[in-house]
DRENPA-3360 file (N, C-alpha, C; in nm, 2 decimals, always signed):
BEGIN
1 = MLPASYSM = +0.08/-0.12/+0.00/+0.00/+0.00/+0.00/+0.09/+0.12/+0.00 ~ +0.07/+0.21/-0.10/+0.14/+0.34/-0.10/+0.08/+0.44/-0.01 ~ +0.17/+0.52/+0.05/+0.11/+0.63/+0.14/+0.02/+0.72/+0.07 ~ -0.08/+0.78/+0.14/-0.16/+0.89/+0.08/-0.07/+1.01/+0.06 ~ -0.10/+1.09/-0.04/-0.02/+1.21/-0.07/-0.09/+1.34/-0.03 ~ -0.01/+1.43/+0.03/-0.07/+1.55/+0.07/+0.03/+1.67/+0.05 ~ -0.01/+1.76/-0.03/+0.07/+1.88/-0.05/+0.03/+1.99/+0.05 ~ +0.12/+2.03/+0.14/+0.09/+2.12/+0.24/+0.08/+2.26/+0.18;
9 = KPTYRGDH = +0.01/+2.35/+0.25/+0.00/+2.49/+0.21/+0.13/+2.56/+0.22 ~ +0.18/+2.63/+0.12/+0.31/+2.70/+0.12/+0.32/+2.79/+0.24 ~ +0.44/+2.82/+0.28/+0.46/+2.91/+0.39/+0.60/+2.98/+0.36 ~ +0.64/+3.07/+0.44/+0.77/+3.14/+0.43/+0.87/+3.08/+0.52 ~ +1.00/+3.08/+0.48/+1.11/+3.04/+0.56/+1.11/+3.13/+0.68 ~ +1.13/+3.07/+0.80/+1.14/+3.15/+0.92/+1.00/+3.18/+0.99 ~ +0.89/+3.17/+0.91/+0.76/+3.18/+0.97/+0.72/+3.05/+1.05 ~ +0.63/+3.06/+1.14/+0.58/+2.94/+1.20/+0.48/+2.87/+1.11;
17 = WEGINSIE = +0.51/+2.75/+1.09/+0.43/+2.66/+1.01/+0.30/+2.63/+1.08 ~ +0.19/+2.63/+1.02/+0.06/+2.61/+1.09/+0.04/+2.47/+1.15 ~ +0.12/+2.37/+1.11/+0.10/+2.24/+1.16/-0.02/+2.17/+1.09 ~ -0.06/+2.06/+1.15/-0.17/+1.98/+1.10/-0.26/+1.95/+1.22 ~ -0.38/+2.00/+1.21/-0.48/+1.98/+1.33/-0.51/+1.84/+1.36 ~ -0.53/+1.75/+1.26/-0.57/+1.62/+1.28/-0.53/+1.53/+1.17 ~ -0.47/+1.42/+1.20/-0.44/+1.31/+1.11/-0.50/+1.19/+1.17 ~ -0.60/+1.13/+1.10/-0.67/+1.01/+1.15/-0.63/+0.89/+1.06;
25 = IGFSGGIP = -0.59/+0.79/+1.12/-0.55/+0.66/+1.04/-0.65/+0.56/+1.09 ~ -0.75/+0.52/+1.01/-0.85/+0.42/+1.05/-0.81/+0.29/+1.00 ~ -0.87/+0.19/+1.06/-0.84/+0.05/+1.02/-0.98/-0.02/+1.01 ~ -0.98/-0.11/+0.90/-1.10/-0.19/+0.89/-1.06/-0.34/+0.91 ~ -1.13/-0.41/+0.99/-1.09/-0.55/+1.01/-0.97/-0.56/+1.10 ~ -0.99/-0.61/+1.22/-0.88/-0.63/+1.31/-0.85/-0.51/+1.39 ~ -0.81/-0.53/+1.51/-0.78/-0.42/+1.60/-0.64/-0.38/+1.59 ~ -0.60/-0.26/+1.56/-0.46/-0.22/+1.55/-0.39/-0.22/+1.68;
33 = EALVSGRM = -0.26/-0.24/+1.67/-0.18/-0.23/+1.79/-0.18/-0.08/+1.83 ~ -0.14/-0.06/+1.96/-0.14/+0.08/+2.01/-0.03/+0.16/+1.94 ~ -0.05/+0.28/+1.91/+0.05/+0.37/+1.85/+0.14/+0.42/+1.96 ~ +0.27/+0.40/+1.93/+0.37/+0.44/+2.03/+0.44/+0.57/+2.00 ~ +0.47/+0.59/+1.87/+0.54/+0.71/+1.83/+0.53/+0.74/+1.68 ~ +0.57/+0.86/+1.65/+0.57/+0.90/+1.51/+0.69/+0.99/+1.48 ~ +0.73/+1.00/+1.36/+0.83/+1.10/+1.32/+0.81/+1.14/+1.17 ~ +0.84/+1.26/+1.15/+0.82/+1.33/+1.02/+0.95/+1.39/+0.98;
41 = QFRKDKKR = +1.00/+1.35/+0.86/+1.13/+1.40/+0.82/+1.11/+1.48/+0.69 ~ +1.18/+1.59/+0.68/+1.18/+1.68/+0.56/+1.31/+1.67/+0.49 ~ +1.31/+1.65/+0.36/+1.43/+1.64/+0.28/+1.41/+1.72/+0.14 ~ +1.52/+1.78/+0.10/+1.51/+1.84/-0.04/+1.51/+1.74/-0.15 ~ +1.57/+1.62/-0.12/+1.57/+1.52/-0.21/+1.48/+1.40/-0.17 ~ +1.41/+1.34/-0.25/+1.31/+1.24/-0.21/+1.39/+1.11/-0.17 ~ +1.51/+1.09/-0.20/+1.58/+0.97/-0.17/+1.60/+0.96/-0.02 ~ +1.59/+0.83/+0.03/+1.61/+0.81/+0.17/+1.76/+0.79/+0.20;
49 = GGIADYEI = +1.80/+0.79/+0.32/+1.94/+0.78/+0.35/+2.00/+0.91/+0.39 ~ +2.11/+0.91/+0.46/+2.17/+1.03/+0.50/+2.09/+1.10/+0.61 ~ +2.13/+1.22/+0.64/+2.07/+1.30/+0.75/+1.96/+1.38/+0.69 ~ +1.84/+1.38/+0.75/+1.73/+1.46/+0.71/+1.76/+1.61/+0.73 ~ +1.70/+1.69/+0.65/+1.71/+1.84/+0.66/+1.64/+1.88/+0.79 ~ +1.54/+1.82/+0.83/+1.47/+1.85/+0.95/+1.38/+1.74/+1.00 ~ +1.36/+1.72/+1.13/+1.27/+1.61/+1.18/+1.18/+1.66/+1.29 ~ +1.06/+1.62/+1.29/+0.96/+1.65/+1.39/+0.92/+1.51/+1.45;
57 = NTASSGII = +0.92/+1.49/+1.58/+0.88/+1.36/+1.63/+0.80/+1.37/+1.76 ~ +0.76/+1.26/+1.81/+0.68/+1.25/+1.93/+0.77/+1.28/+2.05 ~ +0.90/+1.24/+2.05/+0.99/+1.25/+2.16/+1.01/+1.40/+2.20 ~ +1.00/+1.49/+2.10/+1.02/+1.63/+2.12/+0.89/+1.71/+2.13 ~ +0.78/+1.63/+2.14/+0.64/+1.69/+2.15/+0.60/+1.76/+2.02 ~ +0.68/+1.74/+1.91/+0.64/+1.80/+1.78/+0.53/+1.73/+1.72 ~ +0.50/+1.60/+1.75/+0.39/+1.53/+1.71/+0.32/+1.48/+1.83 ~ +0.19/+1.50/+1.84/+0.11/+1.46/+1.95/+0.02/+1.34/+1.92;
65 = IDDSGSNG = +0.02/+1.24/+2.00/-0.07/+1.12/+1.98/-0.20/+1.16/+2.05 ~ -0.30/+1.19/+1.98/-0.43/+1.22/+2.04/-0.51/+1.10/+2.08 ~ -0.50/+0.99/+2.00/-0.56/+0.86/+2.03/-0.47/+0.75/+1.98 ~ -0.43/+0.67/+2.08/-0.33/+0.57/+2.04/-0.39/+0.44/+1.98 ~ -0.53/+0.44/+1.97/-0.60/+0.33/+1.91/-0.66/+0.23/+2.01 ~ -0.66/+0.27/+2.14/-0.71/+0.18/+2.24/-0.86/+0.16/+2.22 ~ -0.93/+0.24/+2.14/-1.07/+0.22/+2.11/-1.09/+0.11/+2.00 ~ -0.98/+0.07/+1.94/-0.99/-0.04/+1.84/-1.03/+0.01/+1.70;
73 = TGWALSIP = -1.04/+0.14/+1.67/-1.08/+0.18/+1.54/-0.97/+0.25/+1.46 ~ -0.87/+0.30/+1.53/-0.76/+0.37/+1.46/-0.69/+0.46/+1.55 ~ -0.60/+0.54/+1.48/-0.51/+0.63/+1.55/-0.55/+0.78/+1.51 ~ -0.51/+0.87/+1.60/-0.53/+1.01/+1.57/-0.40/+1.08/+1.62 ~ -0.35/+1.17/+1.53/-0.23/+1.25/+1.56/-0.25/+1.39/+1.53 ~ -0.18/+1.48/+1.59/-0.18/+1.62/+1.55/-0.04/+1.67/+1.56 ~ -0.01/+1.77/+1.48/+0.12/+1.84/+1.48/+0.10/+1.99/+1.50 ~ +0.14/+2.03/+1.62/+0.11/+2.17/+1.66/+0.19/+2.27/+1.57;
81 = QQALNLSA = +0.14/+2.39/+1.57/+0.21/+2.50/+1.50/+0.36/+2.51/+1.55 ~ +0.45/+2.53/+1.46/+0.59/+2.53/+1.50/+0.68/+2.59/+1.39 ~ +0.80/+2.63/+1.43/+0.90/+2.68/+1.33/+0.96/+2.56/+1.26 ~ +0.98/+2.57/+1.13/+1.05/+2.47/+1.06/+1.19/+2.53/+1.03 ~ +1.29/+2.47/+1.08/+1.42/+2.52/+1.06/+1.48/+2.47/+0.93 ~ +1.42/+2.53/+0.82/+1.46/+2.49/+0.68/+1.49/+2.61/+0.60 ~ +1.57/+2.60/+0.50/+1.59/+2.70/+0.40/+1.47/+2.72/+0.30 ~ +1.47/+2.82/+0.22/+1.37/+2.83/+0.12/+1.38/+2.72/+0.02;
89 = GTFYWDLE = +1.27/+2.67/-0.04/+1.27/+2.57/-0.14/+1.16/+2.47/-0.12 ~ +1.16/+2.37/-0.20/+1.06/+2.26/-0.19/+1.12/+2.14/-0.11 ~ +1.04/+2.10/-0.02/+1.08/+1.99/+0.07/+0.98/+1.87/+0.06 ~ +1.03/+1.75/+0.06/+0.95/+1.63/+0.06/+0.95/+1.57/+0.20 ~ +0.84/+1.52/+0.24/+0.83/+1.47/+0.38/+0.75/+1.34/+0.38 ~ +0.76/+1.27/+0.48/+0.67/+1.15/+0.51/+0.65/+1.14/+0.66 ~ +0.55/+1.07/+0.70/+0.52/+1.05/+0.84/+0.52/+0.90/+0.87 ~ +0.62/+0.86/+0.95/+0.62/+0.72/+0.99/+0.56/+0.70/+1.13;
97 = TIDSNSII = +0.50/+0.59/+1.14/+0.44/+0.55/+1.27/+0.51/+0.43/+1.32 ~ +0.51/+0.41/+1.45/+0.57/+0.29/+1.51/+0.46/+0.24/+1.62 ~ +0.42/+0.12/+1.60/+0.32/+0.07/+1.69/+0.39/-0.01/+1.81 ~ +0.31/-0.07/+1.90/+0.36/-0.14/+2.01/+0.44/-0.26/+1.98 ~ +0.42/-0.31/+1.86/+0.50/-0.43/+1.81/+0.63/-0.39/+1.74 ~ +0.66/-0.26/+1.74/+0.77/-0.20/+1.67/+0.76/-0.20/+1.52 ~ +0.64/-0.21/+1.47/+0.61/-0.21/+1.33/+0.61/-0.07/+1.28 ~ +0.70/-0.04/+1.18/+0.71/+0.09/+1.12/+0.63/+0.10/+0.99;
105 = KTYISGDI = +0.54/+0.20/+0.98/+0.46/+0.21/+0.86/+0.46/+0.36/+0.82 ~ +0.45/+0.39/+0.69/+0.44/+0.52/+0.64/+0.30/+0.53/+0.57 ~ +0.21/+0.61/+0.63/+0.08/+0.62/+0.58/+0.05/+0.75/+0.50 ~ +0.14/+0.85/+0.51/+0.12/+0.97/+0.44/+0.25/+1.04/+0.41 ~ +0.26/+1.10/+0.29/+0.38/+1.17/+0.25/+0.33/+1.29/+0.16 ~ +0.43/+1.37/+0.13/+0.39/+1.49/+0.04/+0.50/+1.59/+0.03 ~ +0.47/+1.71/+0.00/+0.57/+1.82/-0.01/+0.52/+1.95/+0.05 ~ +0.61/+2.04/+0.07/+0.58/+2.17/+0.11/+0.68/+2.27/+0.05;
113 = VLGQDITR = +0.63/+2.38/+0.01/+0.71/+2.49/-0.05/+0.73/+2.60/+0.06 ~ +0.86/+2.63/+0.08/+0.89/+2.74/+0.17/+0.95/+2.85/+0.09 ~ +0.88/+2.97/+0.08/+0.93/+3.08/+0.01/+1.03/+3.15/+0.08 ~ +1.11/+3.23/+0.01/+1.22/+3.31/+0.07/+1.15/+3.43/+0.14 ~ +1.18/+3.45/+0.27/+1.12/+3.57/+0.34/+1.20/+3.70/+0.30 ~ +1.13/+3.81/+0.31/+1.19/+3.94/+0.27/+1.23/+4.01/+0.40 ~ +1.14/+4.01/+0.50/+1.17/+4.08/+0.63/+1.26/+3.99/+0.71 ~ +1.36/+4.05/+0.77/+1.45/+3.98/+0.86/+1.45/+4.03/+1.00;
% end
């Protein structure tokens, strides 16, 4: 299964990114394992490997687990407004989840354009 694709609203380098109010990952058939963590990496190049240009994760409270799936229907995450420490340009990202069985899955990916700011 390929991840869903989502192009985020463009913003300016240095401005606070509006984040994502809600990401819901539903499951049909079978009860999912509890969601333990998530991480979102931004890269100028779509290729994996090497150091990401920027990462947001649950360990730093950059990604919030709103529902770990204990209700048996799915997971809910949110990503609060925050600064993205990135240069101007187009960045590609994906969101990986890790469940209580240490299974890593990527359910969503996309891109974001950061324009060059004028005011410093």
